[in-house]
C-alpha positions as CSV (number, residue, x, y, z in Angstrom):
1,M,-102.5,68.5,32.9
2,I,-99.9,71.0,31.7
3,P,-96.3,69.9,32.4
4,P,-94.3,72.3,34.6
5,T,-91.9,74.7,32.9
6,F,-88.5,75.4,34.5
7,K,-86.0,77.9,33.4
8,C,-82.4,77.2,32.1
9,G,-79.8,78.5,34.5
10,K,-77.6,79.7,31.6
11,C,-79.9,81.2,28.9
12,G,-83.2,81.5,30.6
13,G,-85.0,79.2,28.1
14,S,-87.4,76.5,29.3
15,T,-86.2,73.1,30.5
16,I,-88.0,69.9,31.0
17,I,-86.6,69.0,34.4
18,E,-85.3,70.9,37.5
19,P,-82.6,69.0,39.2
20,Q,-82.5,69.0,43.0
21,D,-78.8,70.1,43.2
22,G,-79.3,73.5,41.4
23,P,-80.8,75.2,38.4
24,G,-81.5,73.1,35.3
25,V,-80.1,73.5,31.9
26,C,-81.7,73.3,28.5
27,E,-80.5,70.7,25.9
28,S,-78.6,73.3,23.9
29,C,-76.7,74.7,27.0
30,C,-75.9,71.2,28.5
31,E,-72.1,70.9,28.4
32,D,-71.8,67.3,29.3
33,H,-74.6,64.9,28.4
34,D,-74.7,62.0,30.7
35,Y,-77.2,59.4,29.5
36,L,-78.8,57.0,31.9
37,Y,-81.6,54.6,31.2
38,E,-85.0,55.6,32.7
39,R,-87.8,53.1,32.9
40,Y,-90.6,53.9,30.4
41,E,-88.6,56.7,28.8
42,G,-85.4,55.1,27.5
43,Y,-82.0,56.8,27.7
44,R,-82.1,60.4,28.8
45,C,-79.5,62.9,29.9
46,V,-79.5,63.4,33.7
47,H,-78.8,67.1,33.3
48,C,-81.2,68.3,30.6
49,H,-83.4,65.2,30.0
50,G,-82.4,65.2,26.3
51,E,-82.4,62.1,24.1
52,P,-79.0,60.8,22.8
53,P,-78.2,61.1,19.1
54,P,-78.9,57.9,17.1
55,D,-75.1,57.1,16.7
56,W,-74.7,57.1,20.5
57,Y,-76.4,53.7,20.7
58,D,-73.6,52.2,18.5
59,G,-71.2,52.4,21.5
60,L,-73.4,50.4,23.9
61,D,-72.4,46.9,24.9
62,Y,-75.6,44.7,25.1
63,D,-73.8,41.6,26.2
């Protein structure tokens, strides 16, 4: 099965997800990455579905 391809609302490039509240954005056009944990996928940005950079994990509090 081929995954669906959505278009970025800013540059027209392809995006992985299409949010329900409007057009999606690609990882390079995403202005504010907001990472949340998704089961089976780890932390992903809710806007562009991009992965956080390796140093982002240094700020997490695991306690």
